[in-house]
C-alpha positions as CSV (number, residue, x, y, z in Angstrom):
1,X,61.5,-34.1,3.2
2,X,58.1,-35.5,3.6
3,X,56.4,-35.1,7.0
4,X,56.5,-38.8,8.6
5,X,53.1,-39.3,9.7
6,X,52.3,-40.3,13.1
7,X,50.1,-42.5,14.2
8,X,46.6,-41.6,16.2
9,X,44.6,-42.5,19.6
10,X,40.7,-43.6,18.9
11,X,39.0,-40.3,18.7
12,X,36.5,-38.7,21.1
13,X,36.5,-38.4,25.1
14,X,33.8,-38.1,27.0
15,X,32.7,-35.3,29.4
16,X,32.5,-37.6,32.7
17,X,36.4,-37.8,32.4
18,X,37.3,-34.1,32.3
19,X,37.3,-34.1,36.0
20,X,39.8,-36.7,36.2
21,X,41.9,-35.7,32.5
22,X,42.5,-32.1,34.4
23,X,44.1,-33.9,37.4
24,X,46.2,-36.3,35.4
25,X,47.1,-33.5,32.7
26,X,48.6,-31.6,35.7
27,X,50.6,-33.8,36.8
28,X,52.1,-35.1,33.2
29,X,53.3,-31.2,32.2
30,X,53.9,-30.0,35.9
31,X,55.6,-26.8,35.4
32,X,54.5,-26.3,32.1
33,X,51.1,-25.0,31.2
34,X,49.5,-28.0,31.5
35,X,46.3,-26.5,31.6
36,X,45.7,-24.5,28.9
37,X,42.2,-25.3,26.9
38,X,42.2,-27.3,23.2
39,X,44.6,-25.8,20.5
40,X,42.8,-24.7,17.1
41,X,44.0,-25.9,13.6
42,X,47.7,-23.5,13.4
43,X,47.4,-20.5,11.1
44,X,49.2,-20.2,7.8
45,X,51.5,-17.2,8.6
46,X,51.7,-16.7,12.3
47,X,52.2,-12.7,13.5
48,X,55.5,-11.5,15.2
49,X,55.1,-9.9,19.0
50,X,55.0,-6.1,19.0
51,X,57.9,-4.4,19.6
52,X,59.2,-3.6,22.8
53,X,59.4,0.7,22.3
54,X,63.1,1.5,21.1
55,X,64.2,-2.3,21.6
56,X,64.6,-2.8,18.0
57,X,63.2,-6.2,18.2
58,X,60.9,-7.5,15.7
59,X,61.5,-3.9,13.5
60,X,60.3,-5.0,10.0
61,X,62.0,-2.4,8.8
62,X,65.4,-3.8,9.8
63,X,68.1,-4.5,7.4
64,X,71.1,-7.6,8.2
65,X,74.2,-5.5,8.2
66,X,77.5,-7.1,6.9
67,X,79.1,-8.3,10.4
68,X,75.4,-9.8,11.0
69,X,74.1,-10.8,8.0
70,X,71.3,-13.2,9.1
71,X,68.3,-11.8,10.9
72,X,67.7,-14.0,14.3
73,X,64.2,-15.9,14.8
74,X,63.5,-16.4,18.4
75,X,61.4,-19.8,19.4
76,X,60.2,-19.9,23.1
77,X,59.5,-22.8,25.2
78,X,56.7,-24.9,26.3
79,X,53.9,-22.6,27.9
80,X,55.9,-19.3,26.2
81,X,54.9,-17.0,24.1
82,X,56.7,-14.0,21.4
83,X,56.8,-11.3,24.3
84,X,57.5,-12.8,27.6
85,X,60.3,-15.8,26.1
86,X,62.6,-12.9,24.9
87,X,62.3,-9.7,26.7
88,X,65.5,-10.4,28.1
89,X,67.5,-12.3,25.3
90,X,65.6,-10.5,22.4
91,X,66.8,-6.9,23.1
92,X,69.9,-7.8,23.7
93,X,70.6,-9.6,20.6
94,X,69.0,-6.8,18.8
95,X,71.1,-4.1,20.7
96,X,74.0,-6.1,19.6
97,X,73.4,-5.0,16.1
98,X,71.1,-8.2,14.9
99,X,67.8,-8.0,13.2
100,X,65.8,-10.1,15.3
101,X,62.4,-11.2,15.2
102,X,59.9,-13.6,17.2
103,X,56.4,-15.3,17.3
104,X,54.1,-17.3,18.8
105,X,53.4,-20.6,17.8
106,X,51.2,-23.9,18.7
107,X,48.4,-21.3,19.8
108,X,45.3,-22.9,21.9
109,X,42.2,-21.3,22.8
110,X,44.1,-18.4,24.4
111,X,45.9,-17.3,21.2
112,X,49.0,-15.4,21.6
113,X,48.8,-15.5,25.4
114,X,49.9,-19.0,25.3
115,X,52.0,-21.2,22.8
116,X,53.7,-24.3,22.1
117,X,50.7,-26.6,23.2
118,X,49.9,-27.9,19.4
119,X,51.7,-30.9,18.1
120,X,55.0,-29.9,17.5
121,X,54.9,-31.0,13.6
122,X,52.4,-28.5,13.2
123,X,54.3,-25.9,14.7
124,X,56.9,-26.6,12.7
125,X,55.2,-26.0,10.1
126,X,54.2,-22.7,10.9
127,X,58.1,-21.9,11.8
128,X,58.7,-22.4,8.4
129,X,56.2,-19.8,7.4
130,X,57.5,-16.9,10.1
131,X,61.0,-17.8,8.7
132,X,59.6,-17.4,5.4
133,X,58.0,-14.0,6.6
134,X,61.2,-12.8,7.9
135,X,63.5,-13.7,4.9
136,X,61.1,-11.6,2.8
137,X,60.8,-8.7,4.9
138,X,64.7,-8.5,5.6
139,X,66.0,-10.0,1.6
140,X,68.0,-12.3,3.6
141,X,68.8,-16.0,2.0
142,X,69.1,-17.7,5.4
143,X,68.7,-17.1,9.1
144,X,69.8,-18.1,12.4
145,X,67.1,-19.7,14.7
146,X,67.7,-19.3,18.2
147,X,65.4,-22.1,20.4
148,X,64.6,-22.3,24.5
149,X,63.1,-25.9,25.9
150,X,60.4,-26.6,23.4
151,X,61.9,-24.3,20.6
152,X,64.8,-26.2,20.2
153,X,62.7,-29.6,19.8
154,X,60.6,-27.5,17.1
155,X,63.4,-26.3,15.3
156,X,65.2,-29.7,15.4
157,X,62.0,-31.1,13.1
158,X,61.6,-28.1,11.1
159,X,65.6,-28.5,10.1
160,X,64.8,-32.3,9.9
161,X,61.6,-32.2,7.8
162,X,60.0,-29.1,6.9
163,X,62.5,-27.0,4.7
164,X,64.4,-25.4,7.4
165,X,67.9,-26.8,6.1
166,X,68.0,-25.0,3.0
167,X,66.9,-21.7,4.9
168,X,68.5,-21.8,8.1
169,X,72.6,-21.3,8.9
170,X,72.8,-21.5,12.4
171,X,71.0,-23.2,15.2
172,X,71.4,-21.9,19.1
173,X,69.3,-23.6,21.9
174,X,70.0,-23.2,25.3
175,X,67.5,-25.9,27.7
176,X,67.3,-27.8,24.7
177,X,65.8,-31.3,24.3
178,X,65.3,-33.7,21.9
179,X,65.0,-36.9,23.5
180,X,62.1,-36.3,25.7
181,X,62.1,-35.3,29.4
182,X,60.9,-37.6,32.5
183,X,59.8,-34.4,34.3
184,X,61.6,-35.2,37.6
185,X,59.8,-38.2,37.8
186,X,56.2,-37.1,37.0
187,X,56.6,-37.5,33.5
188,X,57.5,-41.1,33.9
189,X,54.6,-41.8,36.1
190,X,52.4,-40.2,33.6
191,X,53.4,-42.3,30.7
192,X,52.8,-45.4,32.7
193,X,48.9,-44.1,34.0
194,X,48.0,-42.7,30.3
195,X,48.4,-45.8,28.3
196,X,45.4,-47.4,31.1
197,X,43.3,-44.5,30.8
198,X,42.4,-43.6,27.2
199,X,39.7,-41.3,27.3
200,X,42.1,-39.2,29.6
201,X,44.9,-39.7,27.1
202,X,42.3,-37.9,24.6
203,X,41.8,-35.3,27.0
204,X,45.2,-34.5,27.6
205,X,46.1,-34.8,24.1
206,X,43.2,-31.9,23.1
207,X,45.1,-29.5,25.9
208,X,48.4,-30.0,24.8
209,X,49.6,-32.4,22.0
210,X,53.1,-31.3,22.5
211,X,52.8,-32.5,26.3
212,X,52.4,-36.5,24.7
213,X,54.7,-36.0,22.1
214,X,57.8,-35.0,25.2
215,X,56.8,-38.3,27.1
216,X,59.0,-40.8,25.2
217,X,59.1,-43.2,23.6
218,X,56.8,-42.0,20.9
219,X,56.5,-41.6,17.1
220,X,57.3,-37.8,17.1
221,X,60.4,-38.6,18.7
222,X,61.5,-41.7,17.0
223,X,60.9,-39.6,13.8
224,X,63.2,-36.7,15.1
225,X,65.8,-39.2,16.4
226,X,65.7,-41.3,13.3
227,X,69.2,-41.1,11.4
228,X,70.4,-38.6,13.4
229,X,68.8,-35.1,14.8
230,X,70.9,-33.2,12.5
231,X,70.7,-32.2,8.5
232,X,74.3,-30.9,7.3
233,X,75.3,-27.6,6.3
234,X,73.5,-26.0,9.7
235,X,75.6,-25.4,12.7
236,X,74.1,-26.3,15.9
237,X,75.0,-24.9,19.3
238,X,73.4,-26.6,22.7
239,X,73.5,-25.0,25.4
240,X,72.5,-26.9,28.8
241,X,72.3,-26.8,32.9
242,X,72.9,-29.3,35.1
243,X,70.2,-27.7,37.5
244,X,67.9,-28.2,34.7
245,X,64.4,-29.9,36.4
246,X,62.0,-29.4,33.3
247,X,64.0,-31.4,30.6
248,X,65.5,-34.5,32.5
249,X,67.6,-35.6,32.7
250,X,69.5,-32.2,30.9
251,X,71.8,-34.8,28.6
252,X,68.5,-34.8,26.7
253,X,69.9,-31.3,25.3
254,X,72.8,-33.1,23.8
255,X,73.9,-34.2,20.4
256,X,77.2,-35.7,19.5
257,X,76.9,-36.0,15.9
258,X,79.4,-33.8,13.3
259,X,78.5,-30.0,13.1
260,X,77.2,-29.7,17.3
261,X,78.7,-27.5,19.7
262,X,77.6,-29.0,23.3
263,X,78.1,-26.3,25.8
264,X,77.2,-27.3,29.7
265,X,76.6,-23.9,31.4
266,X,78.4,-24.3,34.5
267,X,81.9,-25.8,32.6
268,X,82.0,-22.3,31.1
269,X,80.7,-20.7,34.5
270,X,80.6,-22.5,37.8
271,X,78.7,-20.1,39.5
272,X,75.8,-19.8,37.5
273,X,73.2,-21.7,39.2
274,X,70.3,-21.4,36.6
275,X,68.1,-23.8,35.6
276,X,65.7,-24.1,33.0
277,X,63.5,-21.1,33.1
278,X,66.4,-18.9,35.0
279,X,68.7,-19.6,31.3
280,X,65.9,-17.5,29.8
281,X,67.0,-14.1,31.9
282,X,71.3,-15.3,31.9
283,X,73.7,-12.9,31.0
284,X,76.0,-15.8,30.9
285,X,73.5,-17.7,28.6
286,X,73.0,-14.4,26.5
287,X,76.8,-14.0,25.6
288,X,77.3,-17.8,24.7
289,X,74.2,-17.0,22.4
290,X,76.2,-14.5,21.0
291,X,79.5,-16.3,20.5
292,X,77.8,-19.1,18.9
293,X,76.3,-16.7,16.2
294,X,79.5,-15.0,15.7
295,X,82.3,-17.4,16.1
296,X,84.4,-14.7,14.0
297,X,84.2,-11.9,15.7
298,X,82.9,-13.7,19.4
299,X,82.3,-11.2,22.3
300,X,84.8,-11.4,24.9
301,X,82.9,-14.4,27.9
302,X,82.8,-13.1,31.6
303,X,81.0,-15.3,34.2
304,X,78.7,-13.8,36.1
305,X,77.4,-15.4,39.3
306,X,73.5,-16.4,38.6
307,X,71.6,-17.3,41.1
308,X,68.2,-20.6,40.0
309,X,65.1,-18.4,39.3
310,X,62.5,-19.1,42.4
311,X,60.4,-21.7,40.2
């Protein structure tokens, strides 16, 4: 399907506004890596992260089993990357018998150390290239996607506009976000201020194009929502937390369409206080991911108390 064309603000920004731009960028993106340098053009075929010793994760010799025939591709959040976002869930999915792979997309000048900064339209094309690499290496016709935060938004766009519907069986997202975020009010403030400062807007765009795409309404979010968020043939699962202070409201991660399962973490485990970032190391979230990936033989769910992360 043809990718919609986004509108572009006037190009260029002057050095004298850089200091003010940095301040607005920090406000606009708050806890999501706002100060990273400008993102270059996306590579054609993103590389995977190195496997952790004995983890079974990013093992390019892995062959999917009959029990888990689809390899799992992990998509990190804004400011995350292939290793740091997945050292918990990645190793546990591999231990459960899945072939598991991760990559960094949307890189800036820091390369694979910081991801998710580029436009999510471009990141979706990077994901497509990586999915093709995984399918070729494993011989699998389809993969499963697991995304955190921006990884859910990029995945949804990939499935809808970049050919993912024919290559993906199951999509599981946690800390999901499809309608943008107010960032507990900071994003709303930035959205009101930035139109008054076009040069600053260009500075923000050069540093973190995806940050602006999360501050709705905008062309990217309109394209994502147009005609529905989902595509036929893919099973969607969204895992949300009432204590999420990054995706606000947390219901931005809910999709009420056929073929979608929406889970509020606290409805399954009232003792779990995890917010947006803590979900990346949450055992209850891991079990919910595994149950969504294998509904025919789901592991038993046991609620474990979990405290919010200190950020």
